[in-house]
Rosetta silent file (secondary structure, phi, psi, omega in degrees, C-alpha in Angstrom):
SEQUENCE: MNEQNKYGSKEIAKAAIKIAITENRNEEKHIQSSFSSMGIRAAAVDFGGEFISSVAKIVERAVVSSKREGVIVDNHAEEGAVAGATREALSQIMQKAIGLNVGGKIGIARYDAHISVAIFFGIGLLHLNEISIGLGHRVV
SCORE:     score description
SCORE:     0.000 S_00000001
   1 L     0.000  146.861 -178.918  121.998   89.452   85.021 S_00000001
   2 L   -85.780  167.959 -176.630  122.574   86.355   82.940 S_00000001
   3 L   -62.522  -30.473  179.787  120.376   85.441   79.982 S_00000001
   4 L   -65.851  -41.322 -174.379  118.470   82.696   81.909 S_00000001
   5 L  -107.469   75.784 -174.476  117.287   85.169   84.630 S_00000001
   6 L   -59.027  -40.893 -174.115  116.110   88.119   82.605 S_00000001
   7 L  -128.216  137.753  179.859  114.400   89.866   85.553 S_00000001
   8 L  -107.843 -164.089 -177.191  115.447   89.933   89.219 S_00000001
   9 H   -62.595  -31.758 -178.387  113.858   91.185   92.440 S_00000001
  10 H   -73.916  -34.748  177.821  114.179   94.792   91.500 S_00000001
  11 H   -73.000  -37.322  177.925  112.334   94.473   88.213 S_00000001
  12 H   -71.672  -29.977  174.779  109.660   92.284   89.706 S_00000001
  13 H   -67.282  -45.788  177.807  109.160   94.774   92.627 S_00000001
  14 H   -55.408  -45.392 -174.442  108.704   97.570   89.952 S_00000001
  15 H   -66.258  -39.077  175.417  106.142   95.375   88.092 S_00000001
  16 H   -60.763  -46.814  178.632  104.141   94.915   91.402 S_00000001
  17 H   -58.885  -50.777 -179.290  104.218   98.629   92.003 S_00000001
  18 H   -54.128  -41.090 -176.822  103.060   99.347   88.462 S_00000001
  19 H   -80.289  -28.683  177.765  100.072   97.114   88.665 S_00000001
  20 H   -68.340  -27.054 -178.507   99.152   98.289   92.186 S_00000001
  21 L  -102.201   14.944  169.769   98.863  101.920   91.079 S_00000001
  22 L   -61.276  145.940 -178.951   96.559  101.289   88.114 S_00000001
  23 L   -81.097  -34.325 -176.405   93.509  103.499   87.973 S_00000001
  24 L  -151.370  174.645  179.194   90.969  100.949   86.710 S_00000001
  25 H   -59.030  -37.877 -179.246   90.372   97.424   85.474 S_00000001
  26 H   -62.629  -52.077 -179.735   91.129   98.327   81.910 S_00000001
  27 H   -63.160  -37.759  174.926   94.561   99.708   82.673 S_00000001
  28 H   -57.824  -48.575  177.641   95.170   96.683   84.930 S_00000001
  29 H   -62.638  -36.518 -173.950   94.368   94.261   82.165 S_00000001
  30 H   -69.563  -47.205  176.634   96.438   96.145   79.647 S_00000001
  31 H   -64.140  -38.057 -179.115   99.531   96.024   82.065 S_00000001
  32 H   -64.345  -47.342  177.433   98.899   92.321   82.856 S_00000001
  33 H   -59.647  -46.762  177.215   98.946   91.617   79.096 S_00000001
  34 H   -56.849  -49.339 -179.782  102.096   93.693   78.606 S_00000001
  35 H   -65.408  -39.037  177.551  103.842   91.861   81.491 S_00000001
  36 H   -53.871  -38.212 -175.145  102.601   88.421   80.131 S_00000001
  37 H   -74.853  -14.203  175.220  104.452   89.014   76.903 S_00000001
  38 H   -88.735  -12.039 -176.880  107.565   89.518   78.981 S_00000001
  39 L    96.695    6.823 -177.577  107.089   86.373   80.936 S_00000001
  40 L  -103.409  128.906  174.602  105.926   88.150   84.133 S_00000001
  41 E   -95.986  144.800 -172.827  102.699   87.044   85.698 S_00000001
  42 E  -150.377  155.025  179.226  100.719   89.597   87.602 S_00000001
  43 E  -148.398  156.312  173.088   97.528   90.095   89.548 S_00000001
  44 E  -145.938  153.380 -177.181   95.778   92.989   91.384 S_00000001
  45 E  -156.776  139.207  178.395   92.924   93.292   93.777 S_00000001
  46 E   -82.188  158.563  174.190   91.183   96.206   95.611 S_00000001
  47 E  -151.617  164.484  173.415   90.717   96.409   99.341 S_00000001
  48 E   179.508  158.026 -179.531   89.423   98.737  102.003 S_00000001
  49 E   142.028 -168.721  178.412   88.246   99.099  105.583 S_00000001
  50 E   -75.036  136.014 -170.014   89.658   99.747  109.078 S_00000001
  51 H   -56.935  -58.041 -173.079   93.320   98.721  109.031 S_00000001
  52 H   -57.819  -42.086  176.671   93.533   96.330  112.061 S_00000001
  53 H   -74.147  -14.104 -174.163   90.364   94.414  111.059 S_00000001
  54 H  -100.084   -9.555 -173.962   91.427   94.361  107.427 S_00000001
  55 H   -57.869  -53.304 -178.474   94.920   92.879  107.843 S_00000001
  56 H   -63.823  -38.696  175.656   93.769   89.191  107.439 S_00000001
  57 H   -62.800  -34.715  177.374   91.429   90.079  104.635 S_00000001
  58 H   -65.310  -45.711  179.312   94.151   91.828  102.794 S_00000001
  59 H   -64.669  -52.242 -179.248   96.538   88.763  103.047 S_00000001
  60 H   -56.304  -46.104 -179.933   93.691   86.394  101.982 S_00000001
  61 H   -59.616  -40.086  177.723   92.851   88.649   98.948 S_00000001
  62 H   -63.907  -43.989  176.277   96.434   88.665   97.803 S_00000001
  63 H   -61.775  -47.171 -179.464   96.675   84.870   98.019 S_00000001
  64 H   -62.073  -42.569 -172.334   93.344   84.263   96.301 S_00000001
  65 H   -79.620  -20.142  174.517   93.829   86.690   93.475 S_00000001
  66 H   -66.633  -42.206  177.565   97.402   85.296   92.941 S_00000001
  67 H   -73.324  -37.496  177.465   95.952   81.836   92.424 S_00000001
  68 H   -63.991  -32.195 -179.947   93.075   82.994   90.393 S_00000001
  69 L   -93.603    4.522 -178.947   95.341   84.876   87.999 S_00000001
  70 L    65.919   22.466  174.252   97.868   82.093   87.721 S_00000001
  71 L   -76.572  -34.217  175.027  100.698   83.962   89.396 S_00000001
  72 L  -126.401  162.616  170.649  101.033   81.036   91.911 S_00000001
  73 L  -102.348  166.508 -171.138   99.879   77.418   92.042 S_00000001
  74 L   -83.273   78.189  173.799   97.790   76.029   94.840 S_00000001
  75 L  -145.009  157.707 -173.025  100.582   74.816   97.252 S_00000001
  76 H   -57.700  -44.211 -170.453  101.823   75.772  100.660 S_00000001
  77 H   -71.850  -30.853 -174.937  105.163   77.175   99.583 S_00000001
  78 H   -85.977  -38.506  176.516  103.818   79.566   96.928 S_00000001
  79 H   -58.957  -43.762  179.794  100.746   80.595   99.052 S_00000001
  80 H   -64.442  -37.119  177.825  103.203   81.276  101.979 S_00000001
  81 H   -64.380  -40.090  176.890  105.471   83.280   99.845 S_00000001
  82 H   -70.587  -37.962  173.241  102.654   85.588   98.794 S_00000001
  83 H   -62.712  -43.049  178.937  101.270   85.763  102.334 S_00000001
  84 H   -65.047  -47.082  175.283  104.654   86.500  103.704 S_00000001
  85 H   -58.621  -41.433  179.213  105.435   89.198  101.115 S_00000001
  86 H   -66.725  -41.797  178.537  101.988   90.775  101.867 S_00000001
  87 H   -63.451  -38.354 -175.609  102.671   90.843  105.677 S_00000001
  88 H   -65.899  -46.692  178.365  105.969   92.393  105.002 S_00000001
  89 H   -64.180  -37.332  176.118  104.400   95.179  102.859 S_00000001
  90 H   -60.970  -46.924 -179.633  101.691   95.620  105.563 S_00000001
  91 H   -56.609  -37.485 -175.656  104.324   95.941  108.345 S_00000001
  92 H   -68.185  -24.004 -177.899  105.978   98.881  106.466 S_00000001
  93 H  -118.317    6.803  178.974  102.941  101.071  106.759 S_00000001
  94 H   -53.567  -45.340 -176.830  101.487   99.849  110.010 S_00000001
  95 H   -52.645  -47.208  179.097  102.729  102.804  112.058 S_00000001
  96 H   -70.072  -27.940 -167.491  100.778  105.242  109.852 S_00000001
  97 H   -95.171  -26.288 -174.134   97.620  103.053  109.513 S_00000001
  98 L   -53.603  130.832  175.629   96.735  101.822  113.038 S_00000001
  99 L    83.588   -1.170 -176.927   93.327  103.126  114.040 S_00000001
 100 L  -123.814  164.728  179.247   92.495  104.556  110.640 S_00000001
 101 E   -83.913  148.342  177.662   90.717  103.435  107.471 S_00000001
 102 E  -129.278  155.079  173.611   92.712  102.213  104.548 S_00000001
 103 E  -159.501  149.919  177.701   91.865  101.578  100.988 S_00000001
 104 E   164.403 -145.945 -174.340   93.735  100.890   97.749 S_00000001
 105 E  -139.694  142.124 -179.703   95.067   98.092   95.605 S_00000001
 106 E  -102.568  126.698  174.467   97.337   95.130   96.082 S_00000001
 107 E  -111.108  133.551 -178.993   99.662   94.320   93.074 S_00000001
 108 E  -126.234  127.765  176.180  101.356   90.996   92.868 S_00000001
 109 E  -133.007  140.004  178.630  104.098   90.150   90.273 S_00000001
 110 E  -137.368  140.330  173.710  106.149   87.087   89.547 S_00000001
 111 E  -142.796  116.956 -176.681  108.927   86.047   87.327 S_00000001
 112 L    54.630 -114.054 -176.263  110.571   82.573   87.840 S_00000001
 113 L  -100.180   -0.787  178.740  111.180   82.372   91.576 S_00000001
 114 E   -88.570  123.907  175.401  110.725   86.043   92.404 S_00000001
 115 E  -123.274  129.047  177.526  107.447   87.125   93.884 S_00000001
 116 E  -123.436  145.209  175.824  106.691   90.854   94.876 S_00000001
 117 E  -127.819  121.938  174.203  103.667   92.254   96.600 S_00000001
 118 E  -115.626  136.243  172.226  103.101   96.057   96.471 S_00000001
 119 E  -114.540  112.669 -179.122  100.296   97.600   98.491 S_00000001
 120 E  -100.259  112.104 -170.415   99.154  101.021   97.428 S_00000001
 121 E  -106.316  139.204  158.013   97.345  102.694  100.303 S_00000001
 122 E  -106.061  127.303 -175.865   95.152  105.674  101.007 S_00000001
 123 E  -121.359  124.085  174.214   95.240  106.029  104.826 S_00000001
 124 E   151.244 -159.197  179.818   92.989  108.345  106.747 S_00000001
 125 E  -119.691  137.026 -178.287   89.537  109.715  107.269 S_00000001
 126 L    48.043 -123.600  175.971   87.153  111.014  104.654 S_00000001
 127 L   -96.360    4.399  179.948   89.231  112.964  102.114 S_00000001
 128 E   -98.233   77.036 -174.487   92.215  113.681  104.369 S_00000001
 129 E   -99.900  138.847  163.697   94.383  110.808  103.183 S_00000001
 130 E   -92.474  145.974 -178.096   98.000  109.975  103.604 S_00000001
 131 E  -113.871  136.284  176.978   99.336  107.949  100.670 S_00000001
 132 E  -149.190  158.611  174.182  101.821  105.118  101.135 S_00000001
 133 E  -124.660  126.164  167.268  103.243  102.036   99.377 S_00000001
 134 E  -101.813  138.229 -174.250  104.341   98.878  101.199 S_00000001
 135 E  -135.277  130.368  173.089  106.505   96.399   99.360 S_00000001
 136 E  -126.400  159.412 -179.349  107.513   92.780  100.092 S_00000001
 137 E  -140.317  143.258  174.153  109.538   90.147   98.249 S_00000001
 138 E  -142.562  160.332  174.935  109.915   86.460   98.477 S_00000001
 139 E  -122.088  132.310  178.983  111.729   83.748   96.505 S_00000001
 140 L  -105.110    0.000    0.000  110.037   80.401   95.896 S_00000001
């Protein structure tokens, strides 16, 4: 990578995964601060519910938290990039999750034109969970 583009899609995908797997808000804020010093903007938000009825809410939460944390600005292109990357991440785990409850955290990271969304899922019933990560990437 050249000096102008320090981080590419691979590094931003890693950043999205790192923030998505944080255990609590304190760890999340610490990682956000660390990323910020590197020029990477990041956001995270929790979600849960029955998979099919939660899809729209998950996409909405990803877009809203991205705007709230300054990862994206309020315009169609950037909102669409986050929504598209979130839908891609959801599609990767859909086969496992249909008809079951899901819960976890959405992690969004951005550097320059690269936006990645990682969704860390617990999928299942009660304490019998499958664990999965879906990952999407877009360029704005």
